[in-house]
N, C-alpha and C positions, 0 to 999 in steps of 0.2 A: 490548609491548602487543598485544592482540588486539581486533578490532573486529567486532561483529555489527550489521549494518544491517537494520532491520526495515521492511517495508511496514506500513501500518496497516489499511486496509479489506480484510476477508477474510483477514487474517493475524493481527493482534492483536485486532481487534474484529469482531463480527458485525454488519455494516452492510447486509446484503442487503435487508432489508425497507425501511428508510428511503430507501436509494438508489433502489430500484425505484419506491416510491411518489412520491418527488420527481420522478423522470423522467416518470412517467405524468402528473403534474400539469403539468409543463413542456410536454409534448406537447399536452395538452388545451388549455392556455391559448393555445398557438400555433396551434391548429387543425390540427395534424398527426396522422396516424394513429399508434397505438402501434407502436413498432418491434419489440416482442417481447422477452421476457426474454433469449433466447439472444443476440441482437445487443447488448443492453445490457450483459450480463455481460462481453462481450469488450472493452469500452472502459473498464471500471472500472480505476482506477489511472492513467489518463491525466489530464492537466489538463482542466478542465471544457470550455473552448473547443475543445481538441483532440478531446475525446470527442464533442462534438456535430458537429464538422466531419467526423469519421470516420463517424458515423451518418448524416449528411446532407451528403454531399460536394458536392451541387449547390445547396445552400441559400446564398443571399446572406448577407453579413455581418450585415444587420439582423435576419434571422431567427435566426441563430446567437446574436446578442446577446440577443434576446428569449427564446430557450430557456434561455440561461445565467441571465438575470435571474429567470425564473420558477422555475427549479430552486433557486436560492439562497433565494428567498423561501419556497418550500415546505419546503425542508430546515430552515430556522430554525424555522418553525412546528411541523413534525413532531417536531423534537428535543425539544420541550417536552411532547409527548403520551406516553401510556402505552406506545404501540407505537413511539415514535421514539427510544428509547435505543439506544446502540451498546455492548452488553455485551462485556466481555473474554471470549475463548474460555477454556474450562476449561484450566488449566495455564499460561496465558500469564504471569500475574503471578509464579507460582512460578519459571518459567524466567528471567524478567527479573531477579528478585531474586538468583537463584543466579548468573547470569552476572556481575552487578554485584559480588556478594560475592567472586567468583573473580578480579576484576581486569580483566574485559573492559570495553572501551569500548563504549557502545551508541549507535547512531545511527538516524535515521529517514530514509526516502526515500519520499515519498508524493505522490500527485496531489492531495491535499487542499490547501486554502488554508492560509495561516499561521494564520488565525482558527480553522479547523477542527482543525488540529494542536493548538493551544493548548487548545481545548475538550476534546479527548480526553485529553490529558495531565493536565489539571486534574480532569476528571471521575473519572478512575481513579487519581489521585494518583501519576502516573508521572514527573512533572518531575524528581524527585530521582534518577531512575535513568538518564536519558539525557544524553549529553554533546554531542550534535549533532542537529540536525534540518534537513532540506532539503525544501522543498515546491515546489508548482507555480509559485509566484510568484518563486522565486529564480533561475530560469534555464531552460534547455531541459528539457522534460519527458521522461518515459520514452517509448521505450526508449533515448534518448540516455544515455550514461554519466555525464553531468554530475552527477547527484545522488550517485552513488557517489564520484566524484572529489572533490566538495566535502566529503563526509563524511571522506574520507581527509585532505584538507587541514586541516579543522577539528580533527581528533583527532590528527594526526601519525602515523597507523598506515600501514604499507605494504600494498600489495595482497595480497602472499603471506600476510598474517596477518589477512585480512578475509574475511567471508562476507556474502552477501545472503540474507535469508529473505523469501520472498514467495509469493503465491498466483496471480499472473498471469503470462502469457507475457511481458509487458513487463518484469517484474522479472528474469526469466531472461536475456532478451536484453540488458538493461542491465548485469547483472552480468558476463556474458561479454564485453561490449564494454569493460568496465573491467578485465578480466583478474582478476576475483575469483571465489571459489567461489559457485555458485548453488544454494541449497537451496529446493526447491519444496514448498509445503504444499498438501494436497489437500482442505482443508475450506472453501476460499473460492470463487472465481469460475471458475477454469479447471479443465478436466478433466485428470486425470493424464497422459493421452497428449499433450495439448497442451503441458503443462509439459515433458515429456520431449523433445518435438520442438523446443521452444524453447531447449533446451540445459541443462536442470537437471542438475547433477551427482548430486543425490540427490532422492528423493521421500519425503515423510513424511505419514502419514495421521492422526497425532495428536501431541499435545505430548510425550507420553512418548517416542516415537521420536525426535523432534527434540532433546529434552533429552539423550538418550543419545548422539546423533551429535555434538552440540556439546561434550559432555564429552570424548569421544574426540578430537575435533579440537583441543580446548584442550590436552590432554596432548601431542598430536603437535607442536604449534607452540609449545610452552613455551620 
């Protein structure tokens, strides 16, 4: 068996606008200044409390809880608006279906909540394709290797036959810590040089390139 573990935000779906808007709402509700997109993008992929703690390291727990609550409320409302959808990136569905058809096991490792994961999988009718999903509520968040190790446990696949696909430095560090191959995608939140410095084995700028690489890897570990 072979296992491909996918991040969601910035890897499978384009969630940049809704995440940014929800962050701005949370900061406004809490009376804090906008941290700026460049700082926000660097925490995408972390669990929500961990993300806010990283952005506001000196904030007390009650402020972090207020930020988290305001973000969730805004995200739920925004998701129902015209601009709040999280569309799949072009080529994502084709790749998932191809891998599934070729016998790959497919997993998820994401900082989203369990509810958020379910919404994405249902929205894009992806539940039929994935064999495992591990989210922020299940254990230690990225870049801890827990999410990868749990995917391995749930699917029964060994690390040497596993790849992680993600757009954030946390994904690359997590994959390396779990001793699996790290494939960085450059259409999400991190810059290519950041992914490379975080340990990416490969960088891909579109789904066509990623598809070719996984096809070659699939033949190699057959």
